[in-house]
C-alpha positions in Angstrom: 152.2 46.1 -11.5 152.2 43.2 -9.1 154.5 44.9 -6.7 152.2 47.9 -6.5 149.3 45.5 -5.5 151.6 43.9 -2.9 152.6 47.3 -1.5 149.0 48.6 -1.4 147.8 45.4 0.3 150.6 45.6 2.8 149.9 49.2 3.6 146.1 48.4 3.9 146.9 45.6 6.3 149.1 47.9 8.4 146.3 50.5 8.5 143.7 47.9 9.5 146.1 46.6 12.2 146.6 50.1 13.6 142.8 50.7 13.5 142.2 47.4 15.4 144.9 48.3 17.9 143.2 51.7 18.6 139.8 50.2 18.9 141.1 47.5 21.3 142.4 50.2 23.6 139.2 52.3 23.4 137.2 49.2 24.3 139.5 48.4 27.3 139.1 52.0 28.5 135.3 51.8 28.1 135.2 48.5 30.1 137.4 50.1 32.8 135.0 53.0 33.0 132.0 50.7 33.3 133.7 48.8 36.1 134.5 52.0 38.0 130.8 53.1 37.6 129.6 49.8 38.9 131.9 50.1 41.9 130.6 53.6 42.5 127.0 52.4 42.2 127.7 49.6 44.7 129.2 52.1 47.2 126.3 54.4 46.8 123.8 51.6 47.5 125.8 50.6 50.6 125.7 54.2 51.8 122.0 54.3 51.1 121.4 51.1 53.1 123.3 52.6 56.1 121.3 55.8 55.9 118.0 53.9 55.8 119.1 51.9 58.8 120.1 55.1 60.7 116.8 56.7 59.7 114.8 53.7 61.0 116.9 53.7 64.2 116.4 57.4 64.8 112.6 57.3 64.1 111.8 54.5 66.6 108.4 55.4 68.2 109.7 54.7 71.8 112.7 57.0 71.2 110.5 59.8 69.7 108.1 59.5 72.6 111.0 59.8 75.1 112.3 62.9 73.3 108.8 64.4 73.2 108.4 63.8 77.0 111.9 65.2 77.7 111.3 68.4 75.7 107.6 68.8 76.6 108.1 72.2 78.2 110.1 73.6 75.4 108.1 72.1 72.4 104.7 71.8 73.9 103.9 68.6 71.9 100.8 66.7 72.8 99.9 63.2 71.9 97.5 62.8 69.0 93.9 62.1 69.8 91.0 61.3 67.4 89.5 64.7 68.2 92.5 66.3 66.5 91.3 65.0 63.1 88.4 66.3 61.1 85.6 64.2 59.6 85.1 63.6 55.9 81.8 65.5 55.9 83.7 68.6 57.0 85.8 68.7 53.9 84.7 71.3 51.4 85.1 70.0 47.8 84.9 72.3 44.8 81.8 72.0 42.7 82.0 69.9 39.6 81.9 71.9 36.4 78.8 71.6 34.4 79.2 69.6 31.2 78.8 71.4 27.9 76.0 69.8 25.9 77.3 68.1 22.7 74.6 69.6 20.5 75.6 73.2 21.4 79.3 72.4 20.8 78.6 70.9 17.4 76.3 73.9 16.5 79.0 76.4 17.6 81.5 74.7 15.3 79.2 74.7 12.4 78.3 78.3 12.8 81.9 79.3 13.3 82.9 77.5 10.1 80.2 79.1 8.1 80.8 82.7 9.3 83.9 84.2 7.7 
């Protein structure tokens, strides 16, 4: 009977060791994937910083002004003046909806509940 207990314990120990071995490799794979993702995120942030710098460089006011002057005949762009903008009093706003009185609403609910 004792030998059966020893064999069962030994087989259990081997099973647990195999399980721990597999879990260790799964963990190592997951950590490797996390490191790869972090490298990818860092590279994407670097690319984004470069693109933002290029955007700022391309959108310099003096450069855009020179381009507008160079291509004036083709584009017909004019400098903005205050007269190109409207005034606030010229904006047409939609009318505000009229509020429903609370008494009428409560009365409608009561009459709706009483009528079958």
